[in-house]
N, C-alpha and C positions, 0 to 999 in steps of 0.2 A: 436744788431749791431755787425757785424764781422769786426774786425780791423786787418789789415796787417801791421806789423812793418818790414821795410826793414833794413838790415844792410849791407851796401856796403862800401868798402874802396875806396873812390873817388880818382882818380888820378889827374894829372895836365891837362888832356885833357877834356875840357868842353863838346865837342861834344860826346866823348866816354861815359862820365859820364851820360849825358842826355839820350843817347841811352840805357844804362844799366837800368836807372831808368824807362824809358818808358816800357822796357820789364818786369820789376818787377811789374809795375802798371797793365799791361795786365795780368800777371800771377795771381795777387791778384784778379782781376775781375773774372777770370776763376774759382777761388776757393771761390767765394761768398762774398768777402770783399766789404764793402761800404766806408771804410776809409783806406787810405794808409798813413803811416807816414815814411818819409825818414829821414836820419840822418842830423845833422848839417853839413854844407859844402858839401852837396851832389853835388853841381854844380862844385866844384873845391876844391881839397885838400888844407889845410893850407900851405903845403910845408915846406921847411926849414925856420928857424927863420928869415933869411935875405931876404926871398922872398917878394917882393912888391905885394900886392893883388889889389891895385888900378887898374892896367892895365887889370885885369881879371874881375873886378866888372861890373855888368850890371844894367841897369834900370829895373824896374818892368815890363816894356813892351818889354824887350829884348828877345833874342833867348831862354834862359833857361826857363823862365816863360812861354813863348809862347809854347814851346815844352811840358812842363808839363801840361799846360792848354789843349792842343790838346789831350794828352793822357788821361787826366781826363774826357774830354767830350766823347771821343771814348769809354771809359770803363764805363762811368756813375758813377765814383767814386769821392769822395772828397780826395784831396791830400795835405799833408803838406810836405814841403821840404826846406832844408836850402840852402842858397846862399849868395854870397857877392854882396851887392847892392851899387851902386854908391852913394858916400856921397859928399865929396869935396876934391879937391887936392889929397893928398896921403892917405887920410883916406877912409875907407869903413864901411858900416854897415854889421854886421853879422845878416842876416835877415832870418826869417822863413816865407815863403809864404803859404797861404791857397787858394787852387783853388777848386771851387765847381764842382759838376758833370755836370754842364752846360758849364764848361770851363771858367767861370768868376772868376776873382780874388776877394776873399771875405775877405782877411785879410793878 
């Protein structure tokens, strides 16, 4: 099994971060990887200590996971990526999602 480990410094722009990750997934597929591992908080940087993360958190069927699932399916790879998931009120879960090569959420 060939594993690609990405190291990106996510910024505060979720769309930009998702686009960069999609490009890295495609690159990994071109180089024969079957598994891509992205860093914690690949969706959105932790930001300064006083940054509220609840407003940027998403559900597991939100735009970030959907984008990663699409890239995984197009590339035929399994992808692990960190995100902030909706919890309750002002709290969020620091979540790692696993998406299979068929684009389905597997964990």
